[in-house]
N, C-alpha and C positions, 0 to 999 in steps of 0.2 A: 116508198120513201121519196121525198122531194130530192131532185138531183143535187141542188146546192147543199142541202143538209147531209145527203149521203156522202158528198165529196168532203165536207168538213169532218164528218165522223171518220172517214177513211184516212184522211191526212193526219188527223190527231192520233189515230190508232198507229199509223205507220211511224210517225215521228216519235210518238210516245213509247213504243217498244224499243226504239233505238236509244232514247234518252233515259227512260225509266227502267228498262230491263238490261240492255247491254251496257249502259253507262253508269250503273250503280252497283252497290254491294249485293243486290239481288242476284246478279249474274253469278257471282262466286258461290252463293248459297245453292242456287239451282244446279250448278256444275257439281258441287259437292254431293248433292242429293241424287242426281240422275246420271252424272258423268259428262265429260266434254262432248263426246260424239252425239248422244241424245239431245243435249242442250243445243248444239249447233243445228241439228235437224229440226227441233222445235222452233228455234228462232227463224230459220229459213222458211218454215211453213207459215209462221205468223207474218213474216215480211211479205211473202207471196200473197197472202190473203189481203193485207193492206194495200199492196200494189195493184192487185186485181180490182179492188174497190175503187181506187183512184182512177184507173183506166175506165171502169164501167160508168162512173158518175161524172167524169170530166166532160162537160158539154158547154163550151163558151157561147154556143149559139142558142142555148135554151131560153125559153120565154121568161123564166124567172131570174135571169142574169141581169145585173145592173152594171153599167160602165161609168167610171168616174173620170177616166182620161183614156186617150188612145195614143197610138204611135205618132211621133213627130219625125221629121226628116233627120234631125240630129240624133235622136235615139235609135232610129233604124240603122244609121251608119255606125253608131257606137256599137250596136249589136254585131254588125258585120265585122268590125275590127276585133272586138273582144272574143268573138267565138273562134277565131283562128288559134290563139294560144290555148283556149279551152279544149279544142280538139287535139292539139299537140300534147297537152297535159293528160288528156284522156288516153291517148295511145300509149304514152310512156307509162302510165299507171298500170296498164294491163300487159306490158311487155318487158318490164324490168322487175327484178327481184327486190322486194322491200320488206323490212321488218314490220311495217304497219299493215301488211296485207294478211288476211286470215289464211292460215296454213303455211305462211312463210316466216313465222315468228323466229325461227332458228337463225335467220339472217342477222339478227341482233347480236348473236354471239361473236360476230366479227368486229363488233364495236365500231370505231370510227372508219374502219376499212369498208364498211357496208355503205357508206355515204358516197355513192357514185352516180353519175348520170344526172337524171332529173332530181334525184334526192339531194343533190348539192343545192338545188334551187328551193325545193320544199319537200319535206318528208311526207306530205299528204297531197300528192298531185291530183288524185281523183276528186277529192273533196273540193279542191280549189277550182277544178274544172266545173264542178257543180255550182260553186259560188258565182263564177262568171256567167254560166248558163242561166241560173235563176235570176241574177241581178238584171241582165239585159232584158229578160222576159217580163220582170216586174215593171221596168221602165217603159216597156212598149205595150203592156197589156194591163190597163187599169180597171178591168171588170172584176167583179167579185169572185167569180169562179177561178179565173187565172191567178188572182192575188192569193187566194186560199192555197192553191197548189204551189206556186213559185215561192211565196213567202215561207211556207212550211218547209220546202226543200232548202231554202236559204238558211233558215234557222238551224236545221239539221246539219248542214255542211259547215256552218260557222262554229257550232258548239261541239261537233264530233271530234275534231283534232285533240282538244284538251282531254276528253274522256279516253280516247285511244292512247294518248301519251301516258296518262296516269296508269292505265291498265297495263301497258307494256313495261313501264318502269317497275311496277310491282312484280310482274312475272319474270322479267329478264335481268333485273338488277344492274350490275356493273356494265354489262354489254350494252344495254339500252342507254345508260347514262353517258357512256363514251360516244355512242352514235348521236344522241341528242345534242351533245356538246358541240358538234361540228355541223349540225343541221338546224333548220328552223321550220316552224309551221308557216309563218308568213313568207310568201315567195321572195327570194333574194335576201332575206333577213340575215342569214349566216354569212353570205357573200359580202354584203355591205358592212357587216361587223368585223370582217377580216378573219372569220373562222373557217372559211372555205373558199374555193375558187370555182369559177364557171368553166365547164368543159363541154364544148359542143361535140367533140369527138366521142365522148362517153355517151352522150344522149343518142348520137347516131343520126346521120342524114336521112336514113330510110324511115325512121320514126317521124321526123319532121315532114318528110314527103307524104307519108300516109296521112298525117294530120291535115296537111294542106289539101290532099285529094278529098278527104271526107268533108272538109269545110267547103270546098268548091262544089262538091256534089250536093250538099245540103242547100247551098245558095241556089243552085239550079232547081232542086226538087221541092223546096220548101212550100212554094205556092200550090203545087200539085198534091203534096202529101197532107199539108195542114190547112190549106185554103187561104193562106196569107203569104204573099210574096215577100221574101227577105230583102230583095233589092227593089227600090222604087226610085225612079228618076223623075224629078220635077213635081 
């Protein structure tokens, strides 16, 4: 299979199972038929297959790849700046309890009290980390292969929150409604609306420090790992 075609198929498959399976009524019917545990196992397997295909076929240096634009100094530095909050969001997403995370749905039972730390900023920190990551890579990588991957991930990250919110509202009822009332999908939305307050203490300095370290480490290693330096002077 042609590398670009294989990547397109893999990205469509990966995004499709998230939007068409996890994000629709088909999910509920499958859970009703085979149970929650088997469904999660099946979904994880399908996701792994899609991700493996993406990794296998992603080759921006392939002979069949076509570039429409390349990185500019302004987009390179925009990526450097935006990837810092992306890493902090990423660290917070995996180190704080959240009703939006699989396996932690019970946290919604606490209602508004569950909105602590980064959840005061956004109830979907991981997906917004992906939005920032995908956006800066689209701006800096105008070749077909990169656009297929990063636009696919961007679409998934932007549409995912609404599907998750709808699913959680159906499953958790009043608890989720109370939680959602004091939080927002869009970062800082609830804070700007006066429905919540920012708390750096709850986020924790150590999470910010880990995010900064990961960011700095990738800046240093990006050229060696991916063949393209993140920082270019002049």
